[in-house]
C-alpha positions as CSV (number, residue, x, y, z in Angstrom):
1,X,-20.8,-14.9,36.9
2,X,-18.5,-11.9,37.3
3,X,-15.0,-12.3,35.8
4,X,-11.9,-10.7,37.2
5,X,-9.6,-13.2,35.4
6,X,-8.0,-10.6,33.1
7,X,-8.3,-7.2,31.5
8,X,-9.3,-8.2,28.0
9,X,-12.6,-9.9,28.7
10,X,-14.8,-7.1,27.5
11,X,-15.0,-6.0,23.8
12,X,-14.2,-2.4,23.2
13,X,-15.1,1.0,24.5
14,X,-18.3,2.3,22.9
15,X,-16.5,5.2,21.3
16,X,-14.2,2.8,19.5
17,X,-17.2,0.8,18.2
18,X,-19.0,3.9,17.1
19,X,-15.9,5.2,15.2
20,X,-15.4,1.9,13.5
21,X,-19.1,2.0,12.4
22,X,-18.8,5.6,11.2
23,X,-15.8,4.8,9.0
24,X,-16.9,1.4,8.0
25,X,-17.8,2.1,4.3
26,X,-15.0,4.6,3.6
27,X,-12.5,3.2,1.2
28,X,-8.8,3.4,2.1
29,X,-5.5,1.8,1.0
30,X,-4.6,-1.3,2.9
31,X,-1.8,-2.5,5.1
32,X,-1.7,0.5,7.4
33,X,-1.0,3.0,4.6
34,X,-4.3,4.9,5.2
35,X,-5.1,8.3,6.6
36,X,-6.4,6.9,9.9
37,X,-3.1,5.1,10.6
38,X,-1.1,8.1,9.6
39,X,-3.0,10.4,11.9
40,X,-2.7,7.9,14.8
41,X,1.1,7.8,14.1
42,X,1.2,11.5,14.3
43,X,-0.6,11.5,17.7
44,X,1.7,8.9,19.1
45,X,4.8,10.8,17.9
46,X,3.5,14.0,19.5
47,X,2.7,12.2,22.8
48,X,6.2,10.7,22.8
49,X,7.9,13.9,21.7
50,X,9.6,11.7,19.1
51,X,9.0,13.1,15.6
52,X,11.5,10.7,14.1
53,X,10.1,7.6,15.6
54,X,8.6,4.9,13.3
55,X,5.2,3.7,14.5
56,X,3.6,0.4,13.4
57,X,0.3,-1.2,14.3
58,X,0.0,-4.9,14.9
59,X,-2.9,-7.0,16.1
60,X,-1.6,-8.7,19.3
61,X,1.1,-8.8,21.9
62,X,2.7,-12.1,21.1
63,X,2.8,-11.2,17.4
64,X,4.5,-7.8,18.0
65,X,7.0,-9.3,20.6
66,X,8.1,-12.0,18.2
67,X,8.3,-9.6,15.3
68,X,10.5,-7.1,17.2
69,X,12.8,-9.7,18.5
70,X,13.2,-11.4,15.2
71,X,14.2,-8.1,13.7
72,X,16.5,-7.2,16.5
73,X,18.5,-10.5,16.8
74,X,21.0,-12.2,14.6
75,X,20.5,-16.0,14.2
76,X,23.0,-16.8,16.9
77,X,21.6,-14.4,19.5
78,X,19.0,-14.7,22.3
79,X,17.0,-12.3,24.3
80,X,17.4,-11.7,28.1
81,X,14.2,-11.7,30.1
82,X,12.9,-12.3,33.6
83,X,11.9,-15.9,34.2
84,X,8.3,-14.7,34.6
85,X,8.4,-12.6,31.4
86,X,5.6,-13.0,29.0
87,X,7.9,-14.2,26.2
88,X,9.4,-16.8,28.6
89,X,6.1,-18.2,30.0
90,X,3.0,-17.3,28.1
91,X,3.8,-17.2,24.4
92,X,4.1,-20.9,23.7
93,X,7.7,-20.5,22.7
94,X,7.0,-18.0,19.9
95,X,10.4,-16.4,20.2
96,X,12.2,-19.8,20.3
97,X,10.1,-21.0,17.3
98,X,11.7,-18.2,15.3
99,X,15.1,-19.5,16.3
100,X,16.1,-17.3,19.3
101,X,16.6,-18.6,22.8
102,X,15.1,-16.8,25.8
103,X,17.9,-16.3,28.3
104,X,15.8,-16.2,31.5
105,X,17.1,-14.6,34.7
106,X,15.6,-15.2,38.1
107,X,13.4,-12.3,39.0
108,X,12.1,-10.7,42.2
109,X,8.4,-9.8,42.1
110,X,8.5,-10.1,38.3
111,X,11.5,-7.8,37.9
112,X,15.2,-8.2,37.1
113,X,18.0,-5.6,37.6
114,X,20.7,-4.1,35.4
115,X,23.4,-5.8,37.4
116,X,22.0,-9.2,36.5
117,X,22.0,-8.4,32.8
118,X,25.5,-7.0,33.0
119,X,26.8,-10.1,34.8
120,X,25.2,-12.4,32.2
121,X,26.8,-10.5,29.4
122,X,30.2,-10.4,31.2
123,X,30.1,-14.2,31.8
124,X,29.2,-14.8,28.2
125,X,31.9,-12.7,26.6
126,X,34.5,-13.7,29.2
127,X,34.1,-17.4,28.5
128,X,36.8,-18.7,26.2
129,X,34.2,-20.8,24.5
130,X,31.7,-18.0,24.0
131,X,31.4,-18.6,20.3
132,X,29.8,-22.0,21.1
133,X,27.0,-20.4,23.1
134,X,24.0,-18.2,22.4
135,X,25.0,-14.5,22.6
136,X,22.8,-12.0,24.4
137,X,21.5,-9.6,21.8
138,X,18.4,-8.0,23.3
139,X,16.8,-7.2,26.6
140,X,13.1,-7.7,27.0
141,X,11.3,-5.9,29.8
142,X,7.6,-5.2,30.5
143,X,6.1,-2.5,32.7
144,X,3.9,-3.4,34.4
145,X,5.4,-6.8,34.8
146,X,3.5,-10.0,34.8
147,X,3.1,-9.5,38.6
148,X,1.9,-5.9,38.3
149,X,5.1,-4.3,39.5
150,X,6.7,-1.3,37.9
151,X,10.2,-0.3,36.7
152,X,11.4,3.2,37.7
153,X,13.2,5.8,35.6
154,X,16.4,5.1,37.5
155,X,16.1,1.3,36.7
156,X,15.4,1.9,33.0
157,X,18.3,4.3,32.8
158,X,20.6,1.6,34.4
159,X,19.3,-0.9,31.8
160,X,20.0,1.6,29.0
161,X,23.6,1.9,30.2
162,X,24.1,-1.9,30.3
163,X,22.6,-2.2,26.8
164,X,24.9,0.4,25.5
165,X,27.9,-1.3,27.2
166,X,27.1,-4.8,25.8
167,X,25.4,-3.7,22.5
168,X,21.9,-5.0,23.4
169,X,18.6,-3.8,21.9
170,X,16.3,-2.6,24.7
171,X,12.7,-3.5,24.1
172,X,9.8,-2.8,26.5
173,X,6.5,-4.7,26.2
174,X,3.8,-2.2,27.1
175,X,0.8,-4.5,26.7
176,X,-0.5,-2.9,30.0
177,X,1.5,0.3,29.7
178,X,-1.5,2.6,30.3
179,X,-2.3,0.9,33.6
180,X,1.4,1.4,34.6
181,X,1.4,5.1,33.6
182,X,-1.8,5.6,35.7
183,X,-0.4,4.1,38.8
184,X,0.3,6.4,41.7
185,X,3.7,4.9,42.0
186,X,4.6,5.4,38.3
187,X,7.7,7.6,37.4
188,X,7.7,6.9,33.7
189,X,6.1,8.8,30.8
190,X,6.0,8.3,27.0
191,X,8.8,10.9,26.1
192,X,11.1,9.1,28.6
193,X,10.4,5.7,27.1
194,X,10.9,7.0,23.6
195,X,14.3,8.4,24.7
196,X,15.5,5.3,26.6
197,X,14.1,2.4,24.7
198,X,15.1,1.2,21.2
199,X,11.5,0.1,20.9
200,X,8.4,-0.2,23.1
201,X,4.7,-0.9,22.7
202,X,1.6,1.0,23.7
203,X,-1.0,-1.7,24.4
204,X,-4.6,-1.5,23.1
205,X,-5.9,-5.0,23.4
206,X,-6.1,-4.9,27.2
207,X,-7.0,-1.3,27.4
208,X,-10.2,-0.6,25.5
209,X,-9.6,-1.5,21.9
210,X,-11.0,-4.5,20.2
211,X,-7.4,-5.5,19.3
212,X,-4.2,-3.8,18.5
213,X,-0.7,-2.8,19.8
214,X,1.2,0.3,18.7
215,X,4.9,-0.2,18.3
216,X,7.2,2.8,18.6
217,X,10.6,2.2,17.1
218,X,13.5,4.6,17.8
219,X,16.5,2.5,16.8
220,X,17.9,3.1,13.3
221,X,18.9,-0.5,13.1
222,X,15.4,-1.7,13.9
223,X,13.8,0.7,11.6
224,X,15.5,-0.7,8.6
225,X,13.2,-2.9,6.5
226,X,10.9,-3.5,9.5
227,X,7.8,-3.8,7.5
228,X,9.3,-6.8,5.8
229,X,9.6,-8.5,9.2
230,X,5.9,-7.6,9.9
231,X,4.8,-9.1,6.6
232,X,6.9,-12.2,6.8
233,X,5.6,-12.9,10.3
234,X,2.0,-12.7,9.3
235,X,1.5,-9.4,11.2
236,X,0.6,-7.0,8.3
237,X,-3.2,-6.7,8.6
238,X,-4.7,-6.1,5.2
239,X,-7.4,-3.9,6.7
240,X,-4.8,-2.0,8.7
241,X,-7.1,1.0,8.9
242,X,-9.0,-0.9,11.6
243,X,-6.0,-0.4,13.9
244,X,-5.5,3.2,13.0
245,X,-9.1,4.1,13.6
246,X,-9.0,2.6,17.0
247,X,-5.8,4.2,18.2
248,X,-6.7,7.6,16.8
249,X,-10.0,7.6,18.7
250,X,-8.4,6.3,21.9
251,X,-5.5,8.7,22.0
252,X,-6.8,11.9,20.5
253,X,-8.3,13.4,23.7
254,X,-7.0,11.5,26.7
255,X,-9.5,8.6,26.7
256,X,-6.7,6.1,27.1
257,X,-5.6,7.8,30.3
258,X,-9.1,8.1,31.7
259,X,-9.8,4.4,31.2
260,X,-6.5,3.4,32.7
261,X,-7.1,5.5,35.7
262,X,-10.5,3.9,36.2
263,X,-9.0,0.4,36.3
264,X,-6.3,1.5,38.8
265,X,-8.9,3.1,41.1
266,X,-11.0,-0.1,41.2
267,X,-7.9,-2.3,41.7
268,X,-6.6,-0.2,44.6
269,X,-10.0,-0.1,46.1
270,X,-10.0,-3.9,46.2
271,X,-6.4,-4.0,47.4
272,X,-7.2,-1.6,50.3
273,X,-10.3,-3.6,51.3
274,X,-8.4,-6.9,51.3
275,X,-5.5,-5.4,53.3
276,X,-8.0,-4.1,55.8
277,X,-9.3,-7.6,56.2
278,X,-5.8,-8.8,57.0
279,X,-5.3,-10.6,53.7
280,X,-1.6,-11.0,52.7
281,X,-0.4,-10.6,49.1
282,X,2.0,-12.5,47.0
283,X,3.4,-9.3,45.7
284,X,2.8,-5.6,46.4
285,X,1.3,-4.5,43.0
286,X,0.4,-0.8,42.5
287,X,-1.4,-1.6,39.2
288,X,-4.6,-3.3,38.0
289,X,-3.4,-6.8,38.9
290,X,-3.8,-7.8,42.5
291,X,-2.5,-11.1,44.0
292,X,-4.1,-11.9,47.4
293,X,-3.4,-15.1,49.2
294,X,-6.7,-16.6,50.2
295,X,-7.8,-19.8,52.1
296,X,-9.0,-22.7,50.0
297,X,-12.4,-22.6,51.7
298,X,-12.9,-19.0,50.7
299,X,-11.9,-19.7,47.1
300,X,-14.2,-22.7,46.9
301,X,-17.2,-20.4,47.8
302,X,-15.9,-17.5,45.8
303,X,-15.6,-19.3,42.5
304,X,-19.3,-20.0,42.4
305,X,-19.9,-16.3,41.6
306,X,-16.5,-14.9,40.5
307,X,-13.8,-15.7,38.0
308,X,-10.2,-15.2,38.9
309,X,-6.8,-16.6,37.9
310,X,-5.0,-19.1,40.1
311,X,-1.3,-18.2,40.4
312,X,0.3,-20.6,42.8
313,X,-0.2,-22.6,46.0
314,X,1.4,-21.0,48.9
315,X,0.8,-23.7,51.6
316,X,-1.5,-26.6,52.3
317,X,-4.5,-24.3,52.9
318,X,-3.8,-21.1,50.9
319,X,-3.5,-20.1,47.2
320,X,-2.3,-16.9,45.6
321,X,-4.8,-15.8,43.0
322,X,-5.1,-12.8,40.7
323,X,-7.9,-10.3,40.5
324,X,-7.6,-8.1,37.4
325,X,-9.6,-4.9,36.8
326,X,-9.9,-3.3,33.4
327,X,-11.0,-0.2,31.6
328,X,-14.6,-1.5,31.8
329,X,-14.7,-2.8,35.4
330,X,-18.1,-2.0,37.0
331,X,-17.6,-0.4,40.4
332,X,-20.7,-2.2,41.7
333,X,-19.0,-5.5,40.8
334,X,-16.0,-4.6,42.9
335,X,-18.3,-3.5,45.8
336,X,-20.0,-7.0,45.6
337,X,-16.7,-8.8,45.6
338,X,-15.5,-6.8,48.6
339,X,-18.7,-7.5,50.5
340,X,-18.6,-11.2,49.7
341,X,-14.9,-11.5,50.7
342,X,-15.7,-9.6,53.9
343,X,-18.5,-12.1,54.7
344,X,-16.4,-15.2,53.8
345,X,-13.4,-14.0,55.8
346,X,-15.5,-12.8,58.7
């Protein structure tokens, strides 16, 4: 069985494992206060051109999202998100469990726009009973989105203006950020994100690390006592050096970018082949997640040899599914999938 279900199905890049083994018996302080974490922080600050940024390492995406939003929000505030956003759908109510409502807006291809956020805030603050309702206090975005789509520089700048107008924290979930940056349609870069976002993450779990997300914090308000929030939320890894070692190795010479580009090449190869066979897509994704709409009969045969994620039924005979490539996708596996799809759709 060959799995295209997601981009975290493999373990870690061999260089990561080798570096962990090399440093295994070296003693360091705990809780991320070691030399490896400090060097990794330095690399990230340099890449972001943000020498004053705080950089924290946490284990997983849900953990870091919940921690950031807990720190950002007052008890009576909620976070604005697309209705398909990870915090709204795939985190088992982690944000709500910490006392903050997710204020979901209807998205288009996984995205929302600045006008929607501004209108939500205007309606809230313009309501005479606004003190009886949850106040918008933060904006959650992800790029790529859950549907593989990207936000542009212009869109993020518009979000920044809205956040400044309504006093919202702007937080971008970058669990798949490397795949977004490697897309041919991308217009973002790390220095831009560091300038526009109050905080954002550089994902590692889905991009070649065993585990780990790097959080870049630029907001002075968020920086204050942030490690207390990490500890209280169970996110302060005692053997924090394991995160620093991985990020230092992945980021020091462009390996992160190379692996991201590999995933994009394989995904777009699959996309082009499917388009050539006349297959429609649920959404036009330029990243490593592809969402073809395939006949039930084809999927029934395909699932005997391939894993994929079912997204939604489109009509009585067709389902939209997700094929996801990763940093470790084997090109021959993509070749085989294309050949089998060609035969089944023939």
